[in-house]
N, C-alpha and C positions, 0 to 999 in steps of 0.2 A: 589631564583634567577630567572631572566626572562629567556625566551626561548633561547636567543642567548648565554648568559653567561653559562647557563646550558649545552648547546651544546658543548661549548669549554671545560668545565670541563669533560663532558662525554667522549670526544675524548682523553683527557689526561689520564683518567682512562683506556680507551680501549687500547691505545697503550703501556702504561707502568703500568699495573695493580699492579705490585709488588713494585713500587716505592712510598711507603707510605709517606715518609717524603716530597717528592716533591709534591705529591697529596695534602697533608695537607697545604703546603705553597700556592699552587695555589688556593685551596678552600678558604682559609682566604682572599687572595687578591681579588678574584672575588666577594666574598660577599661584600667587602668594596666598590668596584667601580661599583657595579651593578646599583645603582640608578643613578650615574653619566652618564653611557653610555646609559641608557634607556631614560633619560631626554634630551639627546643631540644627537638625531638620525641624525642630519645634519652633524655631524662629524663622519668620518669613523673609529670609535674606534674598531669595531669588526674585521676589516681587520688587525688592529695592534695587537689585542689580539690573533688572530690565530698564529701570528708570535712570539709574546713576550713570549709565553709559551714553545717555542721550541728553544733549543740552536742553535746559529749560527754554532757552531762547537764543537765536543767532540773528544778529543784525548785520546786514551788508549794505554799504552805501558808497557812492562815488564822492571823491574829494576834488573839486575843480580849484585850480590856483594858477596864478600868472607868474611866469618866471621873469628874470631881470631883463630879458629881451622883449618882454611884452607878449610872449606867446602863451596861449592857454595850455595847461597841462592837466591831465586827469589821472588820479590814482584811485585804487580801490581800498576801502577800509572795512574793518570788521570789529564787532564786539561779541564774544561768545560768553553768554551768561549761563554758566554750567550748572551750578547748584547753589541754592540759597537756604538750605535746610537749617544751617546754624548761624546765619547772619547775611548781611548784604554781600553781593558779589564783590570779590576783591582780587585784583590781579593786574599785572602791568600792561602797558602799551608798547608794542615793538614796531620800530620803523626799520625795515630791511627789505631788499628786493626779493628775498626768499619767502616772505610772509605769504601764507595761503591758509585755507580753512583747516587743512589737516594739522598743520603745525600749531595753529591757535587752539584747536580742539584738544590736542594732546597736552598743551600747556595748561589749558583751563581744567582739564581732567586731573592732571597732577596737582594743580593749585588747590583743588577742592580738598585733597587729603593733606597737603602741606599745611594749609590754613587750619585744618582740624587739629593737627599736631601741636600747633602753637598754644592751644588752650583758650584762644580768643574767639569771640563771636564773629567769625568771618566765613562767608561762603566763598565759592570759587568762580573766577572768571578770567578772561584774557582778551586782549584785543591788539589792534595795530593796523599797519598799512604796508603795502609794497613800495612805499616811498623810500628813496635812498638819500639820506642826509649828507652822504659823502660828496664833496665838491660843490655843495650848495652854499650860497651866500647866506649871511644872517637874515637878510630880508626875505629871501625865498623860504627859509625854514619857518620864519615867523608867519608869513602869509599862508603856508601850508597848514601850520598848527591852528591858525585862526579859522581856516576853512573847515578843517576836520571837526573842531569843537562846535562850529555852527550847527552841525547835524548831531554830534554825539551828546550835546547838552540835554537833549530831550529824553535821553535814555539812561542818564546817571543821576545820582543824588546821594547825599550823605547817609541815608538809610536804605538806599536801593542798590547802588553800584558805585564803588569808589576805585577808579583806576590809579595806577602809579606808573613809574618808568620801567624800562627794560632795555634791551639792545637798541641803540639809536635814539633813545629817549632819556635824556639826563635832566639836570636842573634847569638848563636853558629852555628845553622844550616844555617841561612841566610849567615853567613860568609863563610862557606864551599861551599855553592851553588854559591855564587858570585865569589869566587876564581876560581872555576872550569869554570865558564862562561868566565872569562878573559883569562884563559889558552887556551880555545878552540877557542874563537872568536877574541882574541887580541884587545879587546875594553874595555875601562873604561867608562861606561855609566850607567845611572840610570835604569837598567833593573830589579832591585829588590828594595823594600823598607823595612825598618826595619834594615838597615845596621848599623854597628858600626859608631859612630861619627868620628872615625879616618879615615874612607874611604867612606865618602859621606852620612852618615846617618844624620838624623835630631834630634836635641834635642827635648825632650818631646815625641818622638815616643813611647818608651816603656810605658809611663804613659798615653798616649792619650786616649785609649778606656775607661779605668776606670775613668780618670778625666772628659772626655766628658760626660759619663753617669751621673756623679754627677752634672755637670754644667746644663745639660738639666733637670734633676729632680728638681734642685733648681729653675730653671725658671718656671717650672710647679707649684711648691709649692708657689713661690712668687706671681704668678697671683691669687692664692687662699688665699693670706694673711697668708701663712704658711712659715715655714723655716725648715732647718735641725738642727738648734741649739737645743741641749739638747734632741734630739729624738733618740729613740732606733731603731737600724737597723739590719736586717738580711741580711747576704751576703753568697751566696753559692759559692763553688769553692775555690781554694787557689793558682791558677796560676796567670799569669800576670794581667788579668782583675780584678780578685777579690782583689789582693794585692793593686793595685792602686786605686780601688774603695774605699777600706778601708782607704787608706792613705788620700784621698781627703775628705772623710766623717769626719775623725778626724780633718783635717784642718778647716772644716766648722762647727765644734762644735758638731757633731753627735756622737753617741755611738754604734759602731758596736759590736755585741756580738756573731756572728757565722762565721764559715768557714767550708769547707768540702773538701774531695777528693773522689776518687773512692772507698776507703776503708771504709769511715764512716764520721760522723758529729761531729764537735766540737762546744760546747756551753759554752761560758764564760760569765756568768751573770754580772761579775764585769767590763766587757768591754775589748776589744782588743785595748790596747793603743799603742803608738809609740814604746815602748820597746818590747812589745809582737809581734807587726807586724815585727819588725826587726828580731826577732827570726824566724818567719814564712818565711821571705824572705831568710834567710840563710838556713833554713831547706829545702825549696823547690827549690831554685835557685842554691845553692852550693852543698849541700849534697844529694839533690833529695830524701829526706826522706818522711815519711808518716805523715799525720796530727795528728795521734794518739800520736806522740812523744811530742806534745804540753802539754798534761796533765801530763807528767812526769816532765816538767819544771814548770808548773803553776797548782798547786793542786786544785785551786778553780774552774777549768774548768771540764767539763764532756765530755767524748768521747762516742759516740754511733756507733758501727759498723753497716754497712748496713746488713740487714737480708736476702737480696737476693730476697725477695718477690716482690718488685717493686710496692706494693700497695699504699704506701705513704712514705713520707720522714719526719722524726722527726724534721728536721730543720725548716720545714714550720708549725710546731705546737708549736711555741714559741711566747709568747706575745711580740709584737713590734709595732712600728708605720709605718715603711717603709720596703720594701723588695726588694733586688737586686739580682736576680738569675744570676749568672755569671759562671755557670759550663758548661752546654751543653743543647742540644735540648730536649724538652718535660720532663724537670725535675720537673715541677709542673703539676700534673694531677687534676682531678675534686675533689678528696678527699683532696689534699693539698690546693686547692683553697678555699674549705669550711673551712678548719682549719684556713687559713689566715684571712678570713673574720670574723670568729667567734672570733679571737684574736685581732680584731680591726685594721687590716692593712688598711692604707689610700692610699698608693701608691705602685705600682709595677714598678720598673725601670729595664729594661732588659739589662743586660750586655752581656748575651749569645744570640745566634741567635735562635729564636723560642723556648724559654725555657718553654712556656706554651702550653698545648694542646688546641684544639678547644673548648672542654668542659669547661676548666678552663677560657678561654677567655670570654665565655658566662656568666659564674658566675661573673666574675669581672665587666662585662658590666651591668648586672642586679643589682648588688649591688653598682654600681656607684663608684667603686674603681678607682682612677686615674691610668691609665695604659699606660706607655711609652714603645712602642714596640721596639724590637731590631734594626729594620731598621732605626729608628731615634735615639734611646738612645745610641746605641753603635757605632754610626757613627764617633765618634771622632778619632778612630784608623785610618780609611781609610782617614779621612780628613787630618790628619797630614802626612799620606803617600802621599797624593796629594801635600801637601806643601813640602815634601821631594823631590818629582819629580820636582817641580818648582825650588828648590834650586839646584838640580843636573843640570838642564838645564842652570841655570845661572852661574854654577861653583862657587856657594857661599854657606856659611853656616850661617844661621840666629842665633841670640842669643836665649837662652831658653825663655827669657821674651817675645820676639817678637812672637815666635811660640805659646806660651801659650795665648797671647792676640788674635792671629788669631783663635786659637781653641775655646776660649770663644765666640768670635764673630760668628763663624760658628754655634756653638750649640744654641746660642740665635736666630739666623736666622732660624735654623731648627724648634725650638719651634714655632716661629711666623708662619712659612709656614704650619706646621701640624695643628696648632690651627685654622688658617684661613680656611684651607681646610675642617676641621671637621665642623666648623660652617656653611660654605657655602653649602657643599654637603652632610653632614650627620647630626650629632647632636653635640651640643656644648660639648667639652671635650672628645669626642670619638677620642682619639689620634691614635688608631689602624687604624680606617678608614682614619683619616687625613693623616697619614704617607703613607698609600697605595695610596691614591688619589693624594697627592702632588707629590710623587715620580713618579707616572704613568703619570701625566700630562706633565711633562718635557720630559720624554722618548718618549711618544706617539707623542708629537709635533715634535720632531726631526725625528722620523721614518716617519711620514706623509710627512714632508718637503723633506725627502730624497727618496720618492717613496716607502715607507713602508720597504725597504731593506730586 
C-alpha cells in the first residue's frame, strides 16, 4: 500500500488493536482501492477514507429480560450506524454468542459497499446481541426481542435506520421486534425488513440472499462460457442462505453435495436433491435440529463432527467444481484454500460475509480462481430488503415474479459494475478489487458532494 492508505490502516490498528475482524475488512478494502486513490490525487479520496473507516455512530446498550425460571438475564446489544451518505443505515441484526463490536463494525463496513453496489439508496449499518437463541423457549425469545426493541426503537426509523435479520434472527424474531415497535411508537411503517408477507413483508425476501448468490455466480460463469448445469457444488452452512443457495443451484441443474452447521459437516456424494433439501428445511427451520440427523435418514451420506482444532475444514477438501461458503466469517483459511485449488475448484461464491481469510484470498488470486466476494455475491438479501422498503412506502405488495425479476436485474447489474471496475482499475476478473472499488466510488462521490460528512 502507498503511504497514505498505510497511514489510514495504521491508525485503525492503533485505535482498535483488538478488533481483528474489522482490521481484516479494512485491510482487504484498502489494498483493493490503493491503486485507484494513488492514480487520482486530484480527487480528495484520502479525506473520505479517514471518515469512511470510522462509524458515524455506535450505540451500545443492555438488554434485561426474564427467563422461564423467573431469573433476570442481561445481554449486551449494539447498533453500528456506519455510513449514511447514500441513504438510511441498512443492515441486519445478529443474535449469537460471538457478537462483539469488532464483528459488527466489520459487517457494517462491508454492508456500506454492498448496499452501494445494489444501486439502491441505502447506507450501511449492522447490529445485534450476544444473546444465544439456541435452546431458548419461544417465550424467552419473545421477551428478549421485546426488551431489545424497547431501547432500539429510539434509534431507528424508516428514513433513518432500517434493520433486518441475520444469523439467529429470522422471520420469528423480526415479527416479535416489529410488534413491540408498533406497541411503543403507535406507528405501522417499514422500520424493519424481512417481515412476514401478512404484515408488510416482501415475497422472495427469505430466498433472496441465496438466490442472488447463484444469479451472480451464473453471470460470472456465463461470461466465461461456463454454466452451473451438471456441476458439483460445495455449500457450507445449513441456515437460510445455504438452504436457498442449494435450492437455486438445483433449479439451475447443479449438484450440491455438502452442508454443515456448528457441530459438523455433511457430505452426500449422491447429491442433496429437492426431497433431501425439504428434510433439511424441516430439520433446521421447524425442529431446529442438528445436521448430523441427516445421515440417520439418508444412509449414503457421511457426517464428520468438527474436531475443534480449527486447522482446516473437511468440507473444503472434497472434489467439486464450485464452492459456496454460506456459514460465517473466516471459514476458509489458507489450508482450506489449498485443498480447494488442489481439488479443481473453479469458482468461489461467497454467501457469507468475509468467509475467506486474507491468506486464502491471495491463494485464490494467484491460482486465478474466480472469486465473487460477499459484498457483491450476497447482496441479493439487502437488495430485496430495499425493494421491501419501496413497497412499504407505496403501501403495496409486489408479486413474487416481479420481485424475482428485479432481483435478477440487480445481480446482473452488480456483475457488470464489479467487472468493469476490475478491468478499469485493477486486473480483469479480479472481482474482489472490482467490488471494493465500484462500491467505494459511489459512496465517496456522495460523501464529497455532501462536504465529506
